[in-house]
All heavy atoms as a GROMACS GRO file, in nm:
protein
  638
    1MET      N    1   5.841   4.265   3.274
    1MET     CA    2   5.780   4.191   3.384
    1MET      C    3   5.883   4.160   3.489
    1MET      O    4   5.992   4.110   3.459
    1MET     CB    5   5.716   4.063   3.328
    1MET     CG    6   5.645   3.987   3.432
    1MET     SD    7   5.551   3.857   3.344
    1MET     CE    8   5.547   3.737   3.467
    2LYS      N    9   5.855   4.194   3.610
    2LYS     CA   10   5.949   4.174   3.721
    2LYS      C   11   5.945   4.028   3.769
    2LYS      O   12   5.836   3.972   3.785
    2LYS     CB   13   5.916   4.268   3.835
    2LYS     CG   14   6.018   4.268   3.945
    2LYS     CD   15   5.990   4.376   4.044
    2LYS     CE   16   6.100   4.376   4.151
    2LYS     NZ   17   6.080   4.475   4.250
    3SER      N   18   6.065   3.973   3.788
    3SER     CA   19   6.075   3.833   3.834
    3SER      C   20   6.036   3.825   3.986
    3SER      O   21   6.067   3.911   4.063
    3SER     CB   22   6.217   3.784   3.815
    3SER     OG   23   6.232   3.659   3.872
    4THR      N   24   5.965   3.714   4.018
    4THR     CA   25   5.930   3.696   4.160
    4THR      C   26   6.040   3.623   4.234
    4THR      O   27   6.037   3.617   4.356
    4THR     CB   28   5.803   3.610   4.167
    4THR    OG1   29   5.822   3.488   4.099
    4THR    CG2   30   5.683   3.685   4.108
    5PHE      N   31   6.141   3.570   4.163
    5PHE     CA   32   6.250   3.500   4.227
    5PHE      C   33   6.355   3.603   4.276
    5PHE      O   34   6.384   3.698   4.208
    5PHE     CB   35   6.315   3.400   4.134
    5PHE     CG   36   6.223   3.288   4.099
    5PHE    CD1   37   6.163   3.285   3.974
    5PHE    CD2   38   6.196   3.186   4.185
    5PHE    CE1   39   6.078   3.184   3.939
    5PHE    CE2   40   6.113   3.083   4.156
    5PHE     CZ   41   6.055   3.081   4.028
    6PRO      N   42   6.410   3.584   4.396
    6PRO     CA   43   6.511   3.677   4.444
    6PRO      C   44   6.640   3.667   4.359
    6PRO      O   45   6.676   3.561   4.309
    6PRO     CB   46   6.538   3.632   4.588
    6PRO     CG   47   6.491   3.493   4.593
    6PRO     CD   48   6.386   3.479   4.493
    7THR      N   49   6.708   3.779   4.347
    7THR     CA   50   6.835   3.777   4.275
    7THR      C   51   6.939   3.706   4.361
    7THR      O   52   6.921   3.682   4.480
    7THR     CB   53   6.880   3.917   4.244
    7THR    OG1   54   6.905   3.985   4.372
    7THR    CG2   55   6.777   3.996   4.164
    8LEU      N   56   7.052   3.676   4.300
    8LEU     CA   57   7.161   3.609   4.371
    8LEU      C   58   7.209   3.695   4.487
    8LEU      O   59   7.236   3.644   4.594
    8LEU     CB   60   7.276   3.578   4.275
    8LEU     CG   61   7.395   3.506   4.334
    8LEU    CD1   62   7.350   3.370   4.393
    8LEU    CD2   63   7.503   3.483   4.229
    9LYS      N   64   7.220   3.825   4.465
    9LYS     CA   65   7.265   3.915   4.574
    9LYS      C   66   7.169   3.911   4.691
    9LYS      O   67   7.212   3.909   4.805
    9LYS     CB   68   7.281   4.058   4.522
    9LYS     CG   69   7.410   4.086   4.454
    9LYS     CD   70   7.516   4.103   4.560
    9LYS     CE   71   7.641   4.161   4.494
    9LYS     NZ   72   7.759   4.114   4.556
   10GLN      N   73   7.040   3.913   4.663
   10GLN     CA   74   6.943   3.911   4.770
   10GLN      C   75   6.954   3.779   4.849
   10GLN      O   76   6.948   3.776   4.969
   10GLN     CB   77   6.801   3.926   4.713
   10GLN     CG   78   6.770   4.064   4.662
   10GLN     CD   79   6.639   4.068   4.589
   10GLN    OE1   80   6.599   3.971   4.525
   10GLN    NE2   81   6.570   4.181   4.596
   11TRP      N   82   6.972   3.669   4.776
   11TRP     CA   83   6.982   3.540   4.840
   11TRP      C   84   7.110   3.534   4.926
   11TRP      O   85   7.101   3.483   5.040
   11TRP     CB   86   6.987   3.427   4.734
   11TRP     CG   87   6.991   3.291   4.798
   11TRP    CD1   88   6.884   3.220   4.839
   11TRP    CD2   89   7.107   3.217   4.831
   11TRP    NE1   90   6.929   3.105   4.895
   11TRP    CE2   91   7.064   3.099   4.893
   11TRP    CE3   92   7.244   3.240   4.815
   11TRP    CZ2   93   7.154   3.003   4.935
   11TRP    CZ3   94   7.332   3.145   4.860
   11TRP    CH2   95   7.287   3.027   4.917
   12GLU      N   96   7.220   3.582   4.873
   12GLU     CA   97   7.346   3.582   4.951
   12GLU      C   98   7.331   3.664   5.078
   12GLU      O   99   7.380   3.625   5.180
   12GLU     CB  100   7.460   3.638   4.866
   12GLU     CG  101   7.505   3.543   4.756
   12GLU     CD  102   7.610   3.608   4.664
   12GLU    OE1  103   7.626   3.729   4.667
   12GLU    OE2  104   7.673   3.530   4.588
   13ASN      N  105   7.265   3.779   5.067
   13ASN     CA  106   7.246   3.865   5.182
   13ASN      C  107   7.157   3.800   5.286
   13ASN      O  108   7.192   3.797   5.408
   13ASN     CB  109   7.182   3.999   5.137
   13ASN     CG  110   7.180   4.100   5.249
   13ASN    OD1  111   7.270   4.099   5.336
   13ASN    ND2  112   7.083   4.187   5.249
   14LYS      N  113   7.050   3.735   5.245
   14LYS     CA  114   6.961   3.666   5.338
   14LYS      C  115   7.034   3.549   5.405
   14LYS      O  116   7.021   3.524   5.525
   14LYS     CB  117   6.838   3.616   5.269
   14LYS     CG  118   6.737   3.727   5.238
   14LYS     CD  119   6.613   3.671   5.171
   14LYS     CE  120   6.518   3.784   5.139
   14LYS     NZ  121   6.394   3.735   5.089
   15ASN      N  122   7.113   3.475   5.328
   15ASN     CA  123   7.187   3.364   5.379
   15ASN      C  124   7.292   3.409   5.482
   15ASN      O  125   7.305   3.348   5.589
   15ASN     CB  126   7.254   3.286   5.263
   15ASN     CG  127   7.316   3.155   5.312
   15ASN    OD1  128   7.252   3.083   5.386
   15ASN    ND2  129   7.436   3.130   5.269
   16ALA      N  130   7.362   3.517   5.449
   16ALA     CA  131   7.463   3.566   5.542
   16ALA      C  132   7.398   3.616   5.674
   16ALA      O  133   7.448   3.586   5.784
   16ALA     CB  134   7.540   3.683   5.480
   17ASN      N  135   7.287   3.683   5.662
   17ASN     CA  136   7.215   3.729   5.784
   17ASN      C  137   7.168   3.610   5.863
   17ASN      O  138   7.180   3.614   5.988
   17ASN     CB  139   7.094   3.817   5.745
   17ASN     CG  140   7.136   3.951   5.695
   17ASN    OD1  141   7.246   3.998   5.724
   17ASN    ND2  142   7.050   4.018   5.623
   18TRP      N  143   7.119   3.507   5.800
   18TRP     CA  144   7.073   3.386   5.872
   18TRP      C  145   7.189   3.324   5.944
   18TRP      O  146   7.174   3.281   6.063
   18TRP     CB  147   7.010   3.288   5.772
   18TRP     CG  148   6.970   3.164   5.837
   18TRP    CD1  149   6.858   3.140   5.914
   18TRP    CD2  150   7.040   3.039   5.836
   18TRP    NE1  151   6.856   3.009   5.957
   18TRP    CE2  152   6.966   2.946   5.909
   18TRP    CE3  153   7.159   2.998   5.776
   18TRP    CZ2  154   7.008   2.814   5.927
   18TRP    CZ3  155   7.199   2.866   5.792
   18TRP    CH2  156   7.123   2.779   5.868
   19LEU      N  157   7.304   3.312   5.880
   19LEU     CA  158   7.419   3.250   5.943
   19LEU      C  159   7.467   3.332   6.065
   19LEU      O  160   7.505   3.278   6.169
   19LEU     CB  161   7.533   3.232   5.843
   19LEU     CG  162   7.510   3.127   5.738
   19LEU    CD1  163   7.616   3.133   5.630
   19LEU    CD2  164   7.507   2.987   5.799
   20LEU      N  165   7.464   3.464   6.051
   20LEU     CA  166   7.505   3.551   6.164
   20LEU      C  167   7.405   3.540   6.282
   20LEU      O  168   7.446   3.529   6.394
   20LEU     CB  169   7.518   3.695   6.120
   20LEU     CG  170   7.644   3.734   6.043
   20LEU    CD1  171   7.633   3.876   5.992
   20LEU    CD2  172   7.766   3.717   6.129
   21LYS      N  173   7.279   3.539   6.246
   21LYS     CA  174   7.178   3.533   6.351
   21LYS      C  175   7.176   3.397   6.420
   21LYS      O  176   7.141   3.383   6.536
   21LYS     CB  177   7.037   3.560   6.293
   21LYS     CG  178   7.020   3.708   6.261
   21LYS     CD  179   6.883   3.731   6.203
   21LYS     CE  180   6.867   3.881   6.164
   21LYS     NZ  181   6.738   3.910   6.109
   22GLU      N  182   7.218   3.292   6.348
   22GLU     CA  183   7.225   3.158   6.405
   22GLU      C  184   7.326   3.156   6.522
   22GLU      O  185   7.306   3.083   6.618
   22GLU     CB  186   7.269   3.062   6.294
   22GLU     CG  187   7.271   2.915   6.338
   22GLU     CD  188   7.316   2.826   6.228
   22GLU    OE1  189   7.438   2.824   6.200
   22GLU    OE2  190   7.232   2.762   6.165
   23ASP      N  191   7.426   3.235   6.515
   23ASP     CA  192   7.532   3.240   6.619
   23ASP      C  193   7.504   3.340   6.727
   23ASP      O  194   7.558   3.328   6.838
   23ASP     CB  195   7.664   3.272   6.553
   23ASP     CG  196   7.779   3.202   6.620
   23ASP    OD1  197   7.764   3.084   6.659
   23ASP    OD2  198   7.886   3.265   6.640
   24ALA      N  199   7.418   3.439   6.699
   24ALA     CA  200   7.389   3.544   6.796
   24ALA      C  201   7.267   3.506   6.883
   24ALA      O  202   7.184   3.425   6.841
   24ALA     CB  203   7.363   3.675   6.725
   25LYS      N  204   7.262   3.565   7.000
   25LYS     CA  205   7.146   3.541   7.088
   25LYS      C  206   7.024   3.612   7.030
   25LYS      O  207   7.038   3.707   6.951
   25LYS     CB  208   7.175   3.593   7.227
   25LYS     CG  209   7.285   3.518   7.297
   25LYS     CD  210   7.316   3.577   7.431
   25LYS     CE  211   7.432   3.503   7.493
   25LYS     NZ  212   7.486   3.571   7.609
   26LYS      N  213   6.908   3.570   7.070
   26LYS     CA  214   6.785   3.629   7.023
   26LYS      C  215   6.781   3.777   7.052
   26LYS      O  216   6.820   3.818   7.159
   26LYS     CB  217   6.664   3.554   7.086
   26LYS     CG  218   6.534   3.594   7.025
   26LYS     CD  219   6.421   3.508   7.083
   26LYS     CE  220   6.291   3.544   7.016
   26LYS     NZ  221   6.182   3.464   7.065
   27GLU      N  222   6.732   3.855   6.959
   27GLU     CA  223   6.714   4.000   6.968
   27GLU      C  224   6.847   4.074   6.987
   27GLU      O  225   6.854   4.182   7.044
   27GLU     CB  226   6.620   4.036   7.081
   27GLU     CG  227   6.477   3.982   7.057
   27GLU     CD  228   6.379   4.022   7.161
   27GLU    OE1  229   6.404   4.119   7.237
   27GLU    OE2  230   6.275   3.957   7.170
   28THR      N  231   6.961   4.018   6.939
   28THR     CA  232   7.090   4.086   6.943
   28THR      C  233   7.094   4.188   6.834
   28THR      O  234   7.056   4.162   6.719
   28THR     CB  235   7.202   3.985   6.923
   28THR    OG1  236   7.198   3.887   7.026
   28THR    CG2  237   7.339   4.053   6.924
   29VAL      N  238   7.136   4.310   6.866
   29VAL     CA  239   7.157   4.415   6.771
   29VAL      C  240   7.300   4.402   6.721
   29VAL      O  241   7.397   4.422   6.797
   29VAL     CB  242   7.132   4.553   6.835
   29VAL    CG1  243   7.156   4.664   6.728
   29VAL    CG2  244   6.992   4.561   6.889
   30LEU      N  245   7.318   4.365   6.592
   30LEU     CA  246   7.451   4.339   6.544
   30LEU      C  247   7.540   4.461   6.544
   30LEU      O  248   7.665   4.449   6.545
   30LEU     CB  249   7.444   4.284   6.400
   30LEU     CG  250   7.382   4.142   6.387
   30LEU    CD1  251   7.377   4.100   6.240
   30LEU    CD2  252   7.465   4.044   6.469
   31ARG      N  253   7.484   4.580   6.543
   31ARG     CA  254   7.567   4.702   6.548
   31ARG      C  255   7.636   4.717   6.687
   31ARG      O  256   7.734   4.788   6.695
   31ARG     CB  257   7.482   4.826   6.527
   31ARG     CG  258   7.431   4.835   6.386
   31ARG     CD  259   7.351   4.958   6.363
   31ARG     NE  260   7.295   4.953   6.228
   31ARG     CZ  261   7.234   5.054   6.170
   31ARG    NH1  262   7.219   5.165   6.236
   31ARG    NH2  263   7.189   5.041   6.051
   32ARG      N  264   7.587   4.648   6.786
   32ARG     CA  265   7.643   4.659   6.919
   32ARG      C  266   7.734   4.541   6.954
   32ARG      O  267   7.787   4.530   7.064
   32ARG     CB  268   7.535   4.669   7.023
   32ARG     CG  269   7.453   4.795   7.008
   32ARG     CD  270   7.353   4.808   7.117
   32ARG     NE  271   7.270   4.926   7.094
   32ARG     CZ  272   7.148   4.944   7.132
   32ARG    NH1  273   7.090   4.845   7.202
   32ARG    NH2  274   7.080   5.052   7.107
   33VAL      N  275   7.757   4.455   6.861
   33VAL     CA  276   7.838   4.333   6.881
   33VAL      C  277   7.984   4.375   6.857
   33VAL      O  278   8.016   4.448   6.763
   33VAL     CB  279   7.798   4.220   6.788
   33VAL    CG1  280   7.891   4.103   6.801
   33VAL    CG2  281   7.655   4.180   6.814
   34ALA      N  282   8.073   4.324   6.946
   34ALA     CA  283   8.217   4.357   6.933
   34ALA      C  284   8.275   4.299   6.806
   34ALA      O  285   8.229   4.195   6.759
   34ALA     CB  286   8.292   4.305   7.053
   35ASP      N  287   8.375   4.366   6.750
   35ASP     CA  288   8.440   4.316   6.630
   35ASP      C  289   8.497   4.178   6.646
   35ASP      O  290   8.500   4.097   6.554
   35ASP     CB  291   8.550   4.414   6.584
   35ASP     CG  292   8.496   4.546   6.529
   35ASP    OD1  293   8.377   4.546   6.494
   35ASP    OD2  294   8.572   4.641   6.522
   36GLU      N  295   8.548   4.149   6.764
   36GLU     CA  296   8.608   4.015   6.790
   36GLU      C  297   8.503   3.908   6.779
   36GLU      O  298   8.532   3.798   6.725
   36GLU     CB  299   8.674   4.012   6.930
   36GLU     CG  300   8.791   4.102   6.949
   36GLU     CD  301   8.752   4.244   6.979
   36GLU    OE1  302   8.642   4.270   7.031
   36GLU    OE2  303   8.836   4.333   6.949
   37GLU      N  304   8.382   3.934   6.826
   37GLU     CA  305   8.275   3.835   6.818
   37GLU      C  306   8.233   3.813   6.668
   37GLU      O  307   8.207   3.696   6.631
   37GLU     CB  308   8.153   3.879   6.896
   37GLU     CG  309   8.174   3.878   7.047
   37GLU     CD  310   8.053   3.925   7.123
   37GLU    OE1  311   7.948   3.861   7.106
   37GLU    OE2  312   8.065   4.023   7.193
   38ILE      N  313   8.228   3.920   6.593
   38ILE     CA  314   8.196   3.906   6.452
   38ILE      C  315   8.306   3.827   6.378
   38ILE      O  316   8.275   3.739   6.297
   38ILE     CB  317   8.170   4.042   6.385
   38ILE    CG1  318   8.045   4.104   6.447
   38ILE    CG2  319   8.162   4.034   6.236
   38ILE    CD1  320   8.013   4.243   6.402
   39THR      N  321   8.432   3.856   6.406
   39THR     CA  322   8.545   3.784   6.346
   39THR      C  323   8.536   3.637   6.380
   39THR      O  324   8.557   3.549   6.297
   39THR     CB  325   8.678   3.846   6.391
   39THR    OG1  326   8.677   3.981   6.356
   39THR    CG2  327   8.793   3.776   6.324
   40PHE      N  328   8.504   3.606   6.508
   40PHE     CA  329   8.492   3.468   6.553
   40PHE      C  330   8.382   3.397   6.472
   40PHE      O  331   8.400   3.285   6.425
   40PHE     CB  332   8.465   3.463   6.702
   40PHE     CG  333   8.440   3.323   6.754
   40PHE    CD1  334   8.546   3.237   6.773
   40PHE    CD2  335   8.313   3.279   6.783
   40PHE    CE1  336   8.525   3.109   6.820
   40PHE    CE2  337   8.290   3.152   6.829
   40PHE     CZ  338   8.396   3.065   6.849
   41THR      N  339   8.267   3.462   6.457
   41THR     CA  340   8.155   3.405   6.385
   41THR      C  341   8.192   3.386   6.237
   41THR      O  342   8.158   3.286   6.177
   41THR     CB  343   8.031   3.493   6.399
   41THR    OG1  344   7.998   3.504   6.536
   41THR    CG2  345   7.911   3.436   6.323
   42GLN      N  346   8.260   3.485   6.178
   42GLN     CA  347   8.302   3.472   6.040
   42GLN      C  348   8.392   3.349   6.023
   42GLN      O  349   8.380   3.275   5.924
   42GLN     CB  350   8.377   3.598   5.993
   42GLN     CG  351   8.290   3.716   5.970
   42GLN     CD  352   8.376   3.838   5.938
   42GLN    OE1  353   8.486   3.852   5.982
   42GLN    NE2  354   8.314   3.933   5.865
   43THR      N  355   8.482   3.330   6.113
   43THR     CA  356   8.575   3.216   6.107
   43THR      C  357   8.500   3.088   6.118
   43THR      O  358   8.525   2.993   6.042
   43THR     CB  359   8.680   3.227   6.217
   43THR    OG1  360   8.748   3.352   6.208
   43THR    CG2  361   8.780   3.111   6.214
   44ARG      N  362   8.404   3.077   6.208
   44ARG     CA  363   8.320   2.959   6.223
   44ARG      C  364   8.242   2.930   6.092
   44ARG      O  365   8.237   2.813   6.045
   44ARG     CB  366   8.220   2.971   6.335
   44ARG     CG  367   8.286   2.950   6.470
   44ARG     CD  368   8.182   2.938   6.580
   44ARG     NE  369   8.095   2.822   6.552
   44ARG     CZ  370   7.963   2.826   6.568
   44ARG    NH1  371   7.905   2.930   6.613
   44ARG    NH2  372   7.889   2.720   6.539
   45ILE      N  373   8.188   3.033   6.033
   45ILE     CA  374   8.110   3.014   5.910
   45ILE      C  375   8.200   2.970   5.794
   45ILE      O  376   8.168   2.880   5.719
   45ILE     CB  377   8.037   3.149   5.871
   45ILE    CG1  378   7.924   3.177   5.970
   45ILE    CG2  379   7.982   3.140   5.727
   45ILE    CD1  380   7.866   3.315   5.957
   46ASN      N  381   8.318   3.033   5.784
   46ASN     CA  382   8.411   2.998   5.675
   46ASN      C  383   8.473   2.861   5.691
   46ASN      O  384   8.522   2.805   5.591
   46ASN     CB  385   8.520   3.104   5.664
   46ASN     CG  386   8.466   3.234   5.612
   46ASN    OD1  387   8.365   3.238   5.540
   46ASN    ND2  388   8.529   3.342   5.648
   47HIS      N  389   8.474   2.808   5.812
   47HIS     CA  390   8.532   2.677   5.834
   47HIS      C  391   8.428   2.565   5.844
   47HIS      O  392   8.460   2.454   5.884
   47HIS     CB  393   8.625   2.677   5.955
   47HIS     CG  394   8.756   2.748   5.928
   47HIS    ND1  395   8.765   2.885   5.932
   47HIS    CD2  396   8.876   2.700   5.896
   47HIS    CE1  397   8.888   2.916   5.905
   47HIS    NE2  398   8.957   2.808   5.883
   48ARG      N  399   8.302   2.595   5.812
   48ARG     CA  400   8.201   2.496   5.817
   48ARG      C  401   8.218   2.399   5.698
   48ARG      O  402   8.250   2.438   5.590
   48ARG     CB  403   8.062   2.559   5.796
   48ARG     CG  404   8.006   2.624   5.919
   48ARG     CD  405   7.872   2.682   5.882
   48ARG     NE  406   7.778   2.642   5.982
   48ARG     CZ  407   7.653   2.681   5.984
   48ARG    NH1  408   7.606   2.756   5.887
   48ARG    NH2  409   7.574   2.644   6.076
   49PRO      N  410   8.194   2.269   5.721
   49PRO     CA  411   8.198   2.176   5.607
   49PRO      C  412   8.085   2.210   5.508
   49PRO      O  413   7.974   2.247   5.548
   49PRO     CB  414   8.172   2.040   5.672
   49PRO     CG  415   8.202   2.058   5.817
   49PRO     CD  416   8.167   2.202   5.847
   50LYS      N  417   8.118   2.203   5.379
   50LYS     CA  418   8.021   2.237   5.277
   50LYS      C  419   7.978   2.109   5.200
   50LYS      O  420   8.064   2.026   5.166
   50LYS     CB  421   8.080   2.332   5.174
   50LYS     CG  422   8.138   2.462   5.237
   50LYS     CD  423   8.032   2.546   5.298
   50LYS     CE  424   8.079   2.682   5.336
   50LYS     NZ  425   8.131   2.696   5.469
   51ARG      N  426   7.850   2.096   5.177
   51ARG     CA  427   7.797   1.980   5.108
   51ARG      C  428   7.855   1.966   4.966
   51ARG      O  429   7.893   1.856   4.926
   51ARG     CB  430   7.644   1.986   5.101
   51ARG     CG  431   7.584   1.867   5.028
   51ARG     CD  432   7.435   1.867   5.028
   51ARG     NE  433   7.379   1.998   4.995
   51ARG     CZ  434   7.252   2.023   4.977
   51ARG    NH1  435   7.166   1.928   4.990
   51ARG    NH2  436   7.212   2.143   4.948
   52TYR      N  437   7.864   2.078   4.894
   52TYR     CA  438   7.914   2.068   4.756
   52TYR      C  439   8.064   2.042   4.749
   52TYR      O  440   8.118   2.015   4.643
   52TYR     CB  441   7.882   2.195   4.677
   52TYR     CG  442   7.949   2.322   4.724
   52TYR    CD1  443   8.074   2.358   4.672
   52TYR    CD2  444   7.889   2.404   4.816
   52TYR    CE1  445   8.135   2.474   4.715
   52TYR    CE2  446   7.951   2.518   4.858
   52TYR     CZ  447   8.076   2.555   4.805
   52TYR     OH  448   8.137   2.668   4.849
   53LEU      N  449   8.132   2.040   4.864
   53LEU     CA  450   8.274   2.002   4.870
   53LEU      C  451   8.291   1.866   4.930
   53LEU      O  452   8.401   1.828   4.975
   53LEU     CB  453   8.355   2.108   4.950
   53LEU     CG  454   8.362   2.248   4.893
   53LEU    CD1  455   8.432   2.339   4.993
   53LEU    CD2  456   8.433   2.247   4.760
   54GLY      N  457   8.186   1.787   4.932
   54GLY     CA  458   8.194   1.656   4.991
   54GLY      C  459   8.206   1.663   5.143
   54GLY      O  460   8.271   1.580   5.203
   55PHE      N  461   8.143   1.763   5.201
   55PHE     CA  462   8.147   1.788   5.347
   55PHE      C  463   8.289   1.812   5.398
   55PHE      O  464   8.322   1.772   5.510
   55PHE     CB  465   8.073   1.678   5.422
   55PHE     CG  466   7.924   1.682   5.392
   55PHE    CD1  467   7.873   1.596   5.299
   55PHE    CD2  468   7.844   1.771   5.455
   55PHE    CE1  469   7.737   1.598   5.270
   55PHE    CE2  470   7.706   1.775   5.427
   55PHE     CZ  471   7.653   1.688   5.332
   56LYS      N  472   8.367   1.879   5.318
   56LYS     CA  473   8.503   1.920   5.361
   56LYS      C  474   8.497   2.074   5.381
   56LYS      O  475   8.410   2.141   5.337
   56LYS     CB  476   8.606   1.887   5.256
   56LYS     CG  477   8.622   1.738   5.234
   56LYS     CD  478   8.721   1.709   5.127
   56LYS     CE  479   8.729   1.560   5.102
   56LYS     NZ  480   8.801   1.528   4.982
   57GLN      N  481   8.596   2.121   5.452
   57GLN     CA  482   8.602   2.266   5.481
   57GLN      C  483   8.682   2.339   5.373
   57GLN      O  484   8.774   2.281   5.314
   57GLN     CB  485   8.671   2.288   5.615
   57GLN     CG  486   8.605   2.229   5.734
   57GLN     CD  487   8.687   2.239   5.857
   57GLN    OE1  488   8.808   2.250   5.854
   57GLN    NE2  489   8.619   2.234   5.971
   58HIS      N  490   8.639   2.462   5.343
   58HIS     CA  491   8.713   2.544   5.246
   58HIS      C  492   8.857   2.554   5.281
   58HIS      O  493   8.944   2.541   5.194
   58HIS     CB  494   8.654   2.688   5.240
   58HIS     CG  495   8.526   2.698   5.167
   58HIS    ND1  496   8.421   2.768   5.218
   58HIS    CD2  497   8.489   2.653   5.047
   58HIS    CE1  498   8.321   2.765   5.131
   58HIS    NE2  499   8.360   2.696   5.026
   59ALA      N  500   8.889   2.575   5.408
   59ALA     CA  501   9.028   2.598   5.450
   59ALA      C  502   9.112   2.477   5.423
   59ALA      O  503   9.227   2.487   5.380
   59ALA     CB  504   9.032   2.633   5.598
   60VAL      N  505   9.059   2.356   5.447
   60VAL     CA  506   9.132   2.235   5.424
   60VAL      C  507   9.161   2.214   5.276
   60VAL      O  508   9.276   2.182   5.238
   60VAL     CB  509   9.057   2.111   5.483
   60VAL    CG1  510   9.121   1.984   5.440
   60VAL    CG2  511   9.040   2.125   5.633
   61ILE      N  512   9.065   2.239   5.192
   61ILE     CA  513   9.082   2.224   5.047
   61ILE      C  514   9.178   2.327   4.995
   61ILE      O  515   9.265   2.299   4.916
   61ILE     CB  516   8.946   2.229   4.975
   61ILE    CG1  517   8.864   2.103   5.012
   61ILE    CG2  518   8.964   2.243   4.824
   61ILE    CD1  519   8.728   2.100   4.958
   62PHE      N  520   9.166   2.449   5.039
   62PHE     CA  521   9.255   2.558   4.996
   62PHE      C  522   9.400   2.526   5.034
   62PHE      O  523   9.489   2.543   4.954
   62PHE     CB  524   9.212   2.692   5.058
   62PHE     CG  525   9.300   2.806   5.019
   62PHE    CD1  526   9.291   2.861   4.892
   62PHE    CD2  527   9.399   2.849   5.108
   62PHE    CE1  528   9.376   2.967   4.858
   62PHE    CE2  529   9.480   2.953   5.074
   62PHE     CZ  530   9.470   3.012   4.946
   63LYS      N  531   9.418   2.478   5.158
   63LYS     CA  532   9.554   2.449   5.204
   63LYS      C  533   9.613   2.335   5.118
   63LYS      O  534   9.730   2.342   5.081
   63LYS     CB  535   9.553   2.406   5.352
   63LYS     CG  536   9.690   2.395   5.412
   63LYS     CD  537   9.687   2.354   5.556
   63LYS     CE  538   9.648   2.473   5.643
   63LYS     NZ  539   9.655   2.442   5.788
   64ALA      N  540   9.533   2.235   5.090
   64ALA     CA  541   9.582   2.122   5.007
   64ALA      C  542   9.617   2.170   4.865
   64ALA      O  543   9.719   2.130   4.808
   64ALA     CB  544   9.477   2.011   5.003
   65MET      N  545   9.533   2.255   4.807
   65MET     CA  546   9.557   2.308   4.675
   65MET      C  547   9.682   2.395   4.674
   65MET      O  548   9.762   2.391   4.582
   65MET     CB  549   9.436   2.384   4.620
   65MET     CG  550   9.318   2.291   4.591
   65MET     SD  551   9.171   2.387   4.538
   65MET     CE  552   9.228   2.449   4.380
   66ALA      N  553   9.698   2.478   4.776
   66ALA     CA  554   9.814   2.566   4.785
   66ALA      C  555   9.940   2.484   4.798
   66ALA      O  556  10.043   2.514   4.733
   66ALA     CB  557   9.799   2.663   4.902
   67LEU      N  558   9.936   2.379   4.880
   67LEU     CA  559  10.052   2.293   4.895
   67LEU      C  560  10.085   2.222   4.766
   67LEU      O  561  10.203   2.217   4.727
   67LEU     CB  562  10.025   2.193   5.008
   67LEU     CG  563  10.139   2.095   5.037
   67LEU    CD1  564  10.261   2.171   5.086
   67LEU    CD2  565  10.095   1.992   5.143
   68ALA      N  566   9.984   2.170   4.696
   68ALA     CA  567  10.008   2.102   4.570
   68ALA      C  568  10.065   2.197   4.467
   68ALA      O  569  10.156   2.162   4.391
   68ALA     CB  570   9.877   2.041   4.519
   69THR      N  571  10.016   2.323   4.466
   69THR     CA  572  10.064   2.421   4.370
   69THR      C  573  10.211   2.457   4.402
   69THR      O  574  10.293   2.464   4.312
   69THR     CB  575   9.977   2.547   4.376
   69THR    OG1  576   9.844   2.510   4.346
   69THR    CG2  577  10.023   2.648   4.273
   70SER      N  578  10.239   2.476   4.531
   70SER     CA  579  10.377   2.513   4.568
   70SER      C  580  10.472   2.399   4.540
   70SER      O  581  10.584   2.418   4.496
   70SER     CB  582  10.387   2.558   4.714
   70SER     OG  583  10.358   2.450   4.800
   71LEU      N  584  10.430   2.276   4.565
   71LEU     CA  585  10.515   2.160   4.535
   71LEU      C  586  10.538   2.142   4.387
   71LEU      O  587  10.645   2.109   4.338
   71LEU     CB  588  10.455   2.031   4.596
   71LEU     CG  589  10.458   2.025   4.749
   71LEU    CD1  590  10.386   1.894   4.791
   71LEU    CD2  591  10.597   2.026   4.800
   72GLY      N  592  10.435   2.173   4.309
   72GLY     CA  593  10.442   2.166   4.164
   72GLY      C  594  10.540   2.269   4.110
   72GLY      O  595  10.618   2.242   4.019
   73SER      N  596  10.537   2.389   4.166
   73SER     CA  597  10.628   2.494   4.119
   73SER      C  598  10.770   2.466   4.162
   73SER      O  599  10.866   2.495   4.090
   73SER     CB  600  10.583   2.635   4.171
   73SER     OG  601  10.591   2.638   4.309
   74ILE      N  602  10.791   2.402   4.276
   74ILE     CA  603  10.924   2.362   4.318
   74ILE      C  604  10.977   2.255   4.224
   74ILE      O  605  11.095   2.259   4.186
   74ILE     CB  606  10.923   2.310   4.464
   74ILE    CG1  607  10.897   2.429   4.559
   74ILE    CG2  608  11.054   2.246   4.505
   74ILE    CD1  609  10.871   2.389   4.702
   75ALA      N  610  10.892   2.157   4.190
   75ALA     CA  611  10.934   2.050   4.101
   75ALA      C  612  10.969   2.107   3.964
   75ALA      O  613  11.062   2.056   3.898
   75ALA     CB  614  10.822   1.949   4.089
   76LEU      N  615  10.902   2.207   3.919
   76LEU     CA  616  10.930   2.267   3.788
   76LEU      C  617  11.062   2.348   3.790
   76LEU      O  618  11.129   2.352   3.691
   76LEU     CB  619  10.815   2.359   3.745
   76LEU     CG  620  10.684   2.289   3.707
   76LEU    CD1  621  10.579   2.395   3.678
   76LEU    CD2  622  10.704   2.200   3.586
   77GLN      N  623  11.095   2.404   3.908
   77GLN     CA  624  11.216   2.483   3.916
   77GLN      C  625  11.343   2.398   3.916
   77GLN      O  626  11.449   2.442   3.879
   77GLN     CB  627  11.212   2.570   4.043
   77GLN     CG  628  11.110   2.682   4.034
   77GLN     CD  629  11.100   2.760   4.164
   77GLN    OE1  630  11.170   2.728   4.261
   77GLN    NE2  631  11.013   2.857   4.168
   78THR      N  632  11.333   2.278   3.968
   78THR     CA  633  11.454   2.192   3.978
   78THR      C  634  11.477   2.113   3.854
   78THR      O  635  11.411   2.107   3.762
   78THR     CB  636  11.441   2.096   4.100
   78THR    OG1  637  11.323   2.016   4.081
   78THR    CG2  638  11.437   2.173   4.228
   0.00000   0.00000   0.00000
């Protein structure tokens, strides 16, 4: 029996398309959009605050974790 719920891949694809369309003008053909515009949109999407991170940005949390890890490794070396 086939499930009526979309798979995770289908959901991720729909979500990504929705996020891209949110930034593009109505009836924009994404194949004709410049790479710089797509990169800009990707950066905006990746730096959005996320609810499951306490409304913090991925980049901020990653930078803090990287700093903590590098400081920890420096402390272990000395």
